[in-house]
C-alpha positions as CSV (number, residue, x, y, z in Angstrom):
1,M,-8.3,16.4,18.7
2,E,-5.7,15.3,21.1
3,K,-2.9,12.8,20.3
4,L,-2.5,10.2,23.0
5,N,-0.3,7.2,23.6
6,K,1.3,5.1,20.9
7,L,-0.6,1.9,20.1
8,Y,1.7,0.3,17.6
9,E,5.0,0.8,15.8
10,G,5.7,-1.0,12.5
11,K,8.5,-1.0,10.0
12,A,7.3,2.2,8.4
13,K,4.6,3.8,10.6
14,E,3.5,4.5,14.1
15,V,-0.1,4.5,15.2
16,Y,-1.4,6.6,18.1
17,K,-4.7,6.8,20.0
18,T,-6.6,10.0,20.0
19,S,-9.2,11.6,22.2
20,D,-11.8,10.4,19.7
21,P,-12.3,6.6,20.2
22,N,-13.2,6.2,16.6
23,C,-10.1,7.8,15.2
24,L,-6.3,7.1,15.2
25,I,-3.3,9.1,14.1
26,V,-0.8,7.4,11.7
27,S,2.7,8.8,11.7
28,Y,4.9,7.9,8.7
29,K,8.7,7.3,9.3
30,D,11.7,7.6,7.1
31,D,12.8,4.1,8.0
32,A,13.1,1.7,5.1
33,T,13.1,-2.1,5.2
34,A,13.1,-4.9,2.7
35,F,13.0,-8.7,2.7
36,N,10.7,-9.0,5.8
37,G,12.9,-6.6,7.8
38,E,16.2,-8.2,7.0
39,K,17.5,-5.2,5.2
40,K,17.2,-1.8,7.0
41,G,18.0,1.7,6.1
42,T,16.7,5.3,6.0
43,I,15.4,7.3,3.0
44,S,15.3,11.0,4.0
45,G,11.9,12.5,3.5
46,K,10.2,9.2,2.7
47,G,7.7,9.4,5.5
48,A,6.3,12.8,4.4
49,I,6.2,11.7,0.8
50,N,4.3,8.4,1.5
51,N,1.9,10.3,3.8
52,Q,1.0,12.9,1.2
53,L,0.8,10.5,-1.7
54,T,-1.3,8.0,0.2
55,N,-3.8,10.8,1.2
56,H,-3.9,12.1,-2.4
57,F,-4.6,8.7,-3.8
58,M,-7.2,7.8,-1.1
59,Q,-9.1,11.1,-1.7
60,M,-9.1,10.3,-5.4
61,L,-10.5,6.8,-4.7
62,E,-13.1,8.1,-2.3
63,K,-14.4,10.3,-5.1
64,N,-14.8,7.1,-7.1
65,N,-16.8,5.3,-4.5
66,I,-14.0,3.3,-2.8
67,P,-14.4,3.7,1.0
68,T,-11.1,4.4,2.8
69,H,-9.9,5.1,6.3
70,F,-8.8,8.6,5.4
71,V,-10.2,11.5,7.5
72,K,-7.7,14.4,7.4
73,E,-4.1,15.2,6.8
74,I,-2.7,16.7,10.0
75,S,0.9,17.4,8.9
76,K,3.3,16.3,6.3
77,N,4.0,13.1,8.3
78,E,0.7,12.5,10.1
79,T,-2.8,11.7,9.1
80,L,-6.1,11.2,11.1
81,V,-7.8,7.9,10.1
82,K,-10.8,5.9,11.0
83,K,-10.2,3.2,13.5
84,V,-10.6,-0.2,11.9
85,K,-9.8,-3.8,12.7
86,I,-7.2,-4.8,10.0
87,I,-8.0,-8.0,8.1
88,P,-4.7,-9.9,8.3
89,L,-4.3,-10.3,4.6
90,E,-2.1,-8.5,2.1
91,V,-3.8,-8.2,-1.2
92,I,-1.4,-8.0,-4.1
93,V,-2.6,-6.9,-7.6
94,R,-0.2,-7.2,-10.6
95,N,-0.4,-5.8,-14.1
96,L,3.2,-6.6,-15.2
97,A,5.4,-9.4,-14.0
98,A,8.1,-8.3,-11.5
99,G,9.7,-9.2,-8.2
100,S,8.6,-12.5,-6.6
101,F,6.0,-13.1,-9.3
102,S,8.8,-13.3,-11.9
103,K,10.9,-15.6,-9.7
104,R,8.1,-17.8,-8.7
105,Y,6.6,-18.4,-12.1
106,G,9.6,-17.9,-14.4
107,V,7.9,-14.9,-16.2
108,E,10.4,-12.3,-17.4
109,E,10.2,-9.1,-15.5
110,G,8.3,-6.4,-17.4
111,T,6.1,-8.9,-19.2
112,R,2.6,-7.4,-19.4
113,L,0.1,-9.9,-18.0
114,K,-2.9,-10.9,-20.2
115,K,-5.1,-9.8,-17.3
116,P,-4.4,-8.4,-13.9
117,S,-3.7,-11.0,-11.3
118,L,-4.6,-11.0,-7.6
119,E,-3.1,-12.9,-4.8
120,F,-3.4,-13.0,-1.0
121,S,-0.6,-13.2,1.5
122,L,-1.1,-13.9,5.2
123,K,0.0,-10.8,7.1
124,N,2.4,-12.4,9.5
125,D,6.1,-11.3,9.6
126,D,7.1,-14.3,11.7
127,L,5.9,-16.6,9.0
128,G,7.3,-14.5,6.2
129,D,3.9,-13.4,4.9
130,P,3.2,-16.6,3.0
131,L,0.8,-16.9,0.1
132,I,-2.6,-18.0,1.1
133,N,-5.7,-19.0,-1.0
134,T,-9.4,-18.4,-0.4
135,Y,-9.9,-21.9,0.9
136,H,-7.2,-21.3,3.6
137,I,-8.7,-17.9,4.4
138,L,-12.2,-19.5,4.9
139,S,-10.8,-22.5,6.8
140,I,-8.9,-20.4,9.3
141,G,-11.7,-17.9,9.6
142,L,-9.8,-14.8,8.5
143,A,-12.7,-13.5,6.4
144,T,-16.0,-14.7,5.1
145,E,-16.9,-15.4,1.4
146,F,-18.8,-12.1,1.2
147,E,-15.8,-10.2,2.6
148,I,-13.3,-11.9,0.2
149,E,-15.6,-11.1,-2.7
150,R,-15.9,-7.5,-1.6
151,I,-12.1,-7.2,-1.1
152,E,-11.5,-8.6,-4.6
153,K,-14.0,-6.3,-6.2
154,Y,-12.5,-3.3,-4.5
155,A,-8.9,-4.3,-5.3
156,F,-9.6,-4.7,-9.1
157,K,-11.6,-1.4,-9.1
158,I,-8.7,0.4,-7.3
159,N,-6.3,-1.1,-9.8
160,S,-8.3,0.3,-12.8
161,L,-8.7,3.7,-11.2
162,L,-5.0,4.0,-10.2
163,R,-3.6,2.7,-13.5
164,E,-5.7,5.2,-15.5
165,Y,-4.9,8.1,-13.1
166,L,-1.1,7.4,-13.0
167,L,-0.8,7.2,-16.8
168,K,-1.6,10.9,-16.9
169,F,1.7,11.5,-15.1
170,D,3.7,9.0,-17.3
171,V,3.7,6.4,-14.5
172,E,3.1,2.7,-15.0
173,L,1.5,0.9,-12.1
174,V,3.3,-2.5,-12.2
175,D,1.9,-4.0,-9.0
176,F,0.9,-3.0,-5.5
177,K,-0.2,-4.2,-2.1
178,L,-3.4,-3.2,-0.3
179,E,-4.7,-3.9,3.1
180,F,-8.4,-3.6,4.2
181,G,-10.0,-3.1,7.6
182,K,-13.4,-3.5,9.1
183,T,-15.3,-0.6,10.8
184,P,-17.2,-1.3,14.0
185,D,-20.4,-1.8,12.0
186,G,-18.6,-4.4,9.8
187,K,-18.0,-2.3,6.7
188,I,-14.9,-3.2,4.6
189,I,-12.8,-0.2,3.8
190,L,-9.3,0.4,2.3
191,A,-6.7,1.1,5.0
192,D,-2.9,1.2,5.3
193,E,-1.1,3.1,2.5
194,I,-0.6,3.5,-1.3
195,S,2.9,4.8,-1.8
196,P,6.3,4.0,-3.4
197,D,6.8,1.6,-0.4
198,T,3.8,-0.5,-1.4
199,C,3.7,-0.1,-5.1
200,R,6.0,-0.6,-8.1
201,F,5.9,2.6,-10.1
202,W,7.8,2.7,-13.5
203,D,8.3,5.6,-15.8
204,T,6.1,4.7,-18.8
205,H,8.8,5.6,-21.4
206,T,12.1,4.6,-19.7
207,H,10.9,1.9,-17.2
208,E,12.9,3.7,-14.6
209,K,11.9,2.5,-11.1
210,L,10.3,5.1,-9.0
211,D,9.7,3.1,-5.8
212,K,11.3,1.0,-3.1
213,D,12.9,-1.4,-5.5
214,R,15.7,1.1,-5.7
215,F,16.4,0.4,-2.1
216,R,15.7,-3.4,-2.3
217,R,18.1,-3.9,-5.2
218,D,20.8,-1.4,-4.2
219,L,20.2,0.7,-7.3
220,G,20.7,4.0,-5.5
221,G,18.7,7.1,-6.1
222,E,16.0,6.1,-3.6
223,K,15.4,9.6,-2.3
224,E,15.3,11.1,-5.8
225,A,12.8,8.5,-7.0
226,Y,10.4,9.2,-4.1
227,F,10.6,12.9,-4.6
228,E,10.1,12.4,-8.3
229,M,6.8,10.7,-7.6
230,L,5.7,13.5,-5.3
231,K,6.6,16.1,-7.9
232,R,4.8,14.3,-10.7
233,I,1.6,13.5,-8.7
234,I,1.2,16.5,-6.4
235,G,3.6,19.0,-7.9
236,K,5.8,19.6,-4.9
């Protein structure tokens, strides 16, 4: 399959057309950003790690009846995916209080929530990805009630599967962001990525941060944290 012109470039990935109209190539970059792009940097090797971890997780989820856009890993940095229309919502699932949740609600970071929470953000960098509720989503026409219910069902199932899977590697899934897309026939599937860029991963024993929070909070050791996740999950 031939790689054609670039369709889109985001903060962490580039997307290319292919000779197959139903498929795209996603290329992961080493660029790192935080706070809606206000903080910028580079984490050497991050792109390849995020690509490989995302594909590993998506294949695990596919085996557990979660439909995803994954088709085939082409190289360490590139993956062939199904072409979808992204629903402009960020779906955040939380198991422990951290980050903006702790600040917003005054819950101490690390507090285990009585049950997982789910929130939606409008995927719009210019507006700062504001929180949005289901009434707003329906009013604006971003998704239907059926689509919202399907997304919520998938998100909680993904959370259960990932939490259980990661515990085998002494990794706590604190919270994470998902994005979903629609195939040409209207099917909702998981898209984007599942990586240290989009998840908070903590060591279950030490609570050491193994994700992009090391970059956000100037903790140092970003590269080492990403490589540690790769080593634990895939063994490289």
